[in-house]
N, C-alpha and C positions, 0 to 999 in steps of 0.2 A: 133450758137455755133456748135462745132463738137468734136467728140470723137473717138478714135481708140481702137479696141479690137484685142489683139494679143496673142497666145499661146507662152508660154516660153518667154514672154516678147516682142520678135521681130519678131515672124512669124505672119505677118499680116493676120487677118481673115476678118475684115471688117472696114469700116469707117462710122460712122453716121454724119448726118447734120440736123440741125433743124433752120429754118429761122423766127420763131415765128408763122408761119401757117402750114408749110408743113415738115414732116420728111421724109427724103430719106436715103438710105444707099448704100454703093458701096464695091465691093471686091478688089478694086485697088487704089492706090494713083492717078494713071493717070485718071481713071474714075471720081474720087472726083474733081480733078482740072479741068477737062473738063466741069463739071457741075457748080462749083462755079465761074469760070473765064468767067462769062457771064456779059452783060451790066447791067442787073438789080441789080447786087451786086457790082458794081463798087464803090470803095472807102468805102466798109463796113469794119467793125472790126469784126473779127471772134475769138471768145473765146474758148479755151480748158483749162480744169482745169489741172494744172501742165504741160501744153503744151510745156512750154520753156525748159523742161528737158526730154520730152518724145514725145508727138505727133508730134511736128514740126520735130523731127529727121527723120521721115519718109518721109516727103516732101522733106527735104534737101538731102537724099540719092537717092531720085527718080529723082530729077532735077538738081543735082550739076554739071552734065557735059552736060547739054542741053542748049545750047546758046540761043535758043528762049525765055527762061525766064530770067528775071533779078531778083535778089534777094538781099535784104539788111538786115543786122541784127544789133539790138541793144542788148547789154549784160549788165546785172548787175553781176559782178563776172564772174562765168561760165554759168550762166542761161540766156537764151534768153528771153528778155522782149518783143521784137516785131521782127516779120519777115514780111518784105515787099515783095510781089511778084508782078511783072509786066509782062503781056503777051500781046503784041501789046499795045492797049490802056486802058486795064483793069488793075487796080491796087487794090490789096486787103492787108489788114493788118492783120496778124495772131497774137494774143495777148494771154497772159496767165492770166487767171482770178485769178490764185493763187497770183498774184501780186496785185490784188484788195482785195481779201479776203483770207488770208493765214490760212485756216483751211480746213481740209478734207471735200470733197464734202458732206459726210453723216451728218457731223456736221452742215454744213451750211444749208442743206435742212431741218433738224430738227429746227435750230434756227429761220429760216425764215417761217417755217410753210407750206412750198409749197405743192401743191397737189401730185407731183411726188417725193416720198420720194426715196433715194437710196436703191437699193434692194441688195440681196446677191446672189452670183455666185461661183461656184467652179472653181478657177482660175487654178488649177493644171490640170483639165480636160476639158479645153475649146475647143469647136469645133463650126464651123459655123452651127448655127441652129436657129430655130425660138425662142428658150429661149434666145439665145444670142442676136438676133435682138430686142426682147422686152427688155432685159437688157440695151442694148445701147440706144434705143429710150427713156427709162425712164430716163437715165443719162443725156442725151442731153436736154430733156424737163425740168428736174429738174433743171439743171444748168441755163437755160434760165430763168426759173421762179424766181430763186435766184437773178439773175443779174437785171431782170426786176423790182422786188420788191426794190431792193437796189437803182436803178437809180430813181424810181419813188419816193421813200421817201426822197431822198436828192435833187431831181429836177436837177440833173447834170449827165452827163455820162463821164467817163474817162477811161484810160487805166491802171493805177496804183493808188494805194490808197494814197499815197503822193500827187500826183496831184490832186486827188479827195478832199482830206482835204483842200488843198490849195484854191481850187475853191468854196468849201462851206464856208470857212472863209471869202473869198473876198465877195461873194454874200450876205451872211446873217449877217456878224458881223462887217466888216471892214467899219469904219465910217468916215475915213479920207484919205488923200493922203500920201504915203510914197515915197520919192524919193530916187533913187539909188545913193550912194556916187560915188565919182570918183574911177577909178580902183585901184589906188595906196592906197586908204583908204580901200577898200574891201580887197585887198591882204594883207594889214597890219593886219587888223582885223581877217582874216582867220588864221593867225599864231596861234592864240588864241583858235582856234576851235579843241579841242581834246576830246576824249571820257571819259568814266566812269572809276571809280577807282575799280580794281579788284586785291586783294593782299592776301597774307597768311602772318598773323602775328605770330601765334603760331600753332603747329602741332596738338595736340589733347587734349581732356578734357573728363571727365566722364559724364558731365551734362551741355550742352551749350544751351542757349536761341537763337533762331532764330527770326528775324524781318524783315519785308520788309516794304517799304513805299507805301502808297496808292497813285498810279499814280504820280510817282517821276516827270517825265518830264512835265506833265501838271501843277503840283505844281510849278515847276521851271518857268513855263511860266508866272506865276503871280507874279514874282519877278520884279526887275528892268530890262526893256527892252529897249536897245538903239534904238531909231528911227531916230531922226534928227542929222546929223552931225553938230558939234557946232565948235570945234577949235582944234588946236594942241598945245601942250606945252612940257616943260621939267620938270614938276613937278608932284607929285601925288596929285591929287585933289579930295577930297571927299565932295560931297554934295547930298542932298536928290533926286535931280531931274536930275543928270547926272551919266553917267558911262563911264569909259574910257578903252582903250586898251593901255597898257603900256609896252614898252620894256625896261627892267630894268636888272641890274647886282645885284644879290642879294647873301647874304651869309647865308645859313641855317646851324646853328650850330649842331654838332654832337650829342648833348644831346636831340635833338628832335626826339622823338621816331616815331611819325607820321609826317612825312614832308608835308607841305600843298600844294606845287606847283608841278604841273605836268611838266615834260621835255620829249620830244619825241626824242628818239635815234632810235634804231632798233625797240622799242616798247615803251610803255608809262611807265615812271618811276616816283617815288616820291622819291627824294634822298636829301642827305645832301651835303654841299660843296659850293663852289661859282659857280653860274651858271647865265646864261643869256638866257632870253626868253621873250616872250609876254603873259602877262596875263591880266585879267580884275583888274581894280582898286579895285574891291570888294575882290578879291582873296588876292591881295597885302595888303589891309588893315587887313584882317584876319592873314595873314602871320606875319605882324609886330607885331600884339597883341600876337602871339605865340612865339615871340623871333627871327624871321627872321630879319636880317639888309639889308635894301636897300642901296647899296653902290653908285649906280649911275642910274639915269634915262636917258636913251639914247634919247628916245622920246615917246610921248603919244598923242593919238587922242581921244577927248572926244565927246560924244553924249548926247543930251537930250533924256530923257526918257518919255515913255507913256505907259499906261495899255491897249495895243492894243489887249490882249488875254483874259482879264478878263471875259467878257460876254461869250465868246466862251467856255472857260473852265468850267466856273459855270454852264451853261446850260447843257453841255455835260456830266459832272460829276454827276449831278443831274439825267440825264436820265440813265446813266450807273448804278446807284445805285437803281432807283425806277421804271424805265420802263419795260414793258414786251418785249419779243423777237418779231421781230428782232430789235426793236429800241435799246435795251441795247447793241447787238453785234455792231450795226453800230456806236452808240456813243462811244464805247470803241475804235474801230478802228480809228475813227476821233480824239480822244483825243491824241492818241499816235503816229499819222503819220505826224502830220503838222511840228513840229519844224525843222526836218531834211532837209526839202525842201528848207529852205532859205540858207543851207550851201552846197548844192550840187555843185560838181565840175562843172565849166561852159565849160569845155573841154569834148567833147563827141566823141567816136570812133564809126565809122560806118564801119561795115565789108561787102565786097562784092567780086565779081569777078574782076580780074585785068582789063578786057576790059570794065568794067562798071564804073570804078573809075575815078576821076578827076587827073589831074596831081600832082606828089608831094606825092602820096600815099605810104604807107609803105608795101612793098611786104612781104608776109608771106612765110617762108622757113621751110622745113622739117628737120628731124633730121640729114640728109646728106647735108644740105645747099642748096637744090634745091627748086625753087618756087613751091608752092602748086597750083597755080592758083588763089589764093585769095589774098586779101589785106586789109587794113583799111586806113581810112582817118579821120582826126579830124575836127570836127566842133567847133567853140566857140560861145557859147550862151551869148546873151545880155539881156535875160529875166529879167523883172523888179523885179521878186521875189528873184533873187539871191542877197541876203543880209546877207552875213556870219556873220556880227556882232551880228544879232539876234540869230543865232544858237550858236555862240560861248558865248554868255551871259547866254543862257538857259542852256547849258551843264555846264558852270561854276557855275550857281546857284545850279544845282543838286550835284555837287561835294562838294560844301560848305555845303549843307544840311546833306550829308553823313558824312562829315569831323567833324561835331559838335557832332557826337555821336560815334566817334572812340577814343579809348584811350588804356591805357596798359591792359585792360581786353578784348580787341577785339582779336578774333582768325582768322577772315575771313570777308572780304567784296567783294561784287560784284555789283557795280553801284547803286543799290536801296535796297540793303539787308546788314545785318551785323549779325554776329554770335559772341555772347558775353557772359561772365558771369554776366554781369550787367542785371538789370530789368529795361527795357524801358517802360515808360507809354504808353499805346495803345489808339488809336482813330480810328474811322471810317470816320473821316474828311479827306479832301484833304491834302496830305503831312504828315498826321499822320502815326504812326507805327502800323502794325498788327503783332501779334505773330503767327508765322507759325510752332511753335512746339519747344520742348525741348528734349534732349537726348545726348547720347554719339556722339562724332563727331571726325573725323580725317580729316585733311587738307593737301593734298600732294603738290598741285600746283593749280594756277587759273583754275577753271572750272573742278577740279577733286577732290572730296571729299566724305566721307561717313558721312551720318547724320541719326541718329535714326535708325540704322541698314541697311539702303539702301545707295547705291553708286549713286552719281550724276557725270556724265562725258560727256564732249562735244567731239563728234567726234567718240564714241564708238558705234558700231552697233550690233544689234541683228537681227538674221533672224526671220521674223514674216510675216506669210502669212494671217494675218488678223483674225485667229481663236484663239489667245492667249488672255487670260484674262489679265487685268492690273496686277494683282498679279503675274501671270506666267511670263509676260513679265518683270517684275521688277526682278523676281528671276532669270531668265536667263541673264539679264543686270548685275546683281551683280557677277555672275560667270564670265562673260566675262571681267569685270573690274578686278577681281582678277587675272585672267590669264594675263591680260595686264600689271599690275603692277608687276607681278612676272616674266616678262620677256617672257612670251609665245607669246605676241603680240595679235592683234585682226585683223582677216581676214574680209575684207570689200569687198562687191560687190556693185557697183554702175553703173548707166547708163552713158555712155559716153556722153559728151555734145557736141553740134554743135561746139562750140568754139575750142575744142580740134580737131575734125574732119577737121576744116578749116586749121589747121596747119599741116596736114599729109594726107596720102592716105587711112587711115582706115575709116570704116563706122561710121556714128553717131549712127546707130541702133546696138550698140553692148555693151557688159558689160565688166567693167573693175573690175579685182580683185587685192587688194593690201593688203599688210600686214602692219598694223600700229603698230609700237613699241614704247615703252617709251624710248625716247632718253635723253641724257645729254644736258642741255641746261642751260642758265643763267637765274635764278629766277628773279623775280621783286624786291625781297629783299633777303639779303644774310643770309643764315643759319649759325648761331654762335655756335649752338650745336644741338642735335637731336630733341630739342623741340621749340627752339626760333629762331626768325629772327631779323634782324635790318636793317635799311635802308642802301642802298649803298651810298658811297661817290663817287662824279663825277670822281675823279682820278681813282678809282678801274674800272670804266667802259670804260675809254678811252684806 
């Protein structure tokens, strides 16, 4: 593992490195690379916590113009998942441990009960000193101990948690062969793979009940799971041991307040009108029961089902509820990270220098249309785990579970939660509902609402140097949201990503300041007055 300490974020003070036996530190990236790029570390994976958005930036800026190094990047969104560096015949893989365990290092050290717990330091007055060296050594060894414990308990080593979950399931729980369908079948089923439902139904109420589902996606994994491709058809077939992916033309009447079928335009909608799409046979069956008319089946592909996740989910959910740390934390991650792996995009982009890329790569241009010296090329995975019909069925099961609790008394929903004036029976069981509180609520748009006196908002930032209590942080967050919705905007400072630096001449080790403002946009449901919404009709959206 490795870790960087810098003042004012980007003024490098030192780099620490721990290989499981020896801790060393360096005052420059060059000295660090000269040390780790040696034969005994060849093909090692070196982890930094949150390294994909911070620590790796320092390496990139140092060697970006040096032809003696080859470097390749894999990204998830804007964050680097892995940076591969080759110097002569030495190859190293720099990975982000946050992609394995996405909690702050302090929480991980506490959960795993490691010897070297996260220490405190004055970030505003950091200088190179023995105190800083000790702090860095403690961070490096603490992260190593967390990863070592995690890998030992699961018996597997991986770079991301989704991959780790897949390997655990295959090793300990998969009892049969699963064959990958032909490409055209996978492509067809992938059209039904969409996300969760997030909608505002009504604006505000003086006393709302809030509920969320206990482990929604693990619960959905215990539903009908398509495994073996069976046959194609032009009929809607409903049986106990099959599930289909059905392309259909349907008519959703305007009197259906909660339309049941998703349709992806520029974002995910649930609308009325005559629409065409691919849905699971389960979704279409429920839709018919709610008054949706199936006008035509274009084609359908059916799979035989099997309970391939039951043992995995049952064991891990039990451990999540009853085990002590760190088993509880590991079980929680394993439960929630598996299903999406089957639906991953088989096309991966690899970013590198132009001179290191194969023919046909896509050259990156700066804002003036000039080559930046970098490019990307695409690779197509044929991995046996790419089974989009499995992910599509699981997300469909989850949407149907949520739908069964939505009605005219619903005010807001978000994937696995609902805010309603109804009283929903609660349970601690898998898939049961937990009450998370009651109180006054105001819902402005998806991911932006006030509940029980506090605002919740995605993408609103508050400056926190780590010294604020949770109460003070929430108070400041409330103030920032109030300013945001009143038109003053929200000033955000964030680290620039390597992906941004690849597309221009600026340094990766820099900070970007932006002002986020509340803009006019098309909501997922149309407002019919200041309080109520109604579903869109397809004609209104085109």
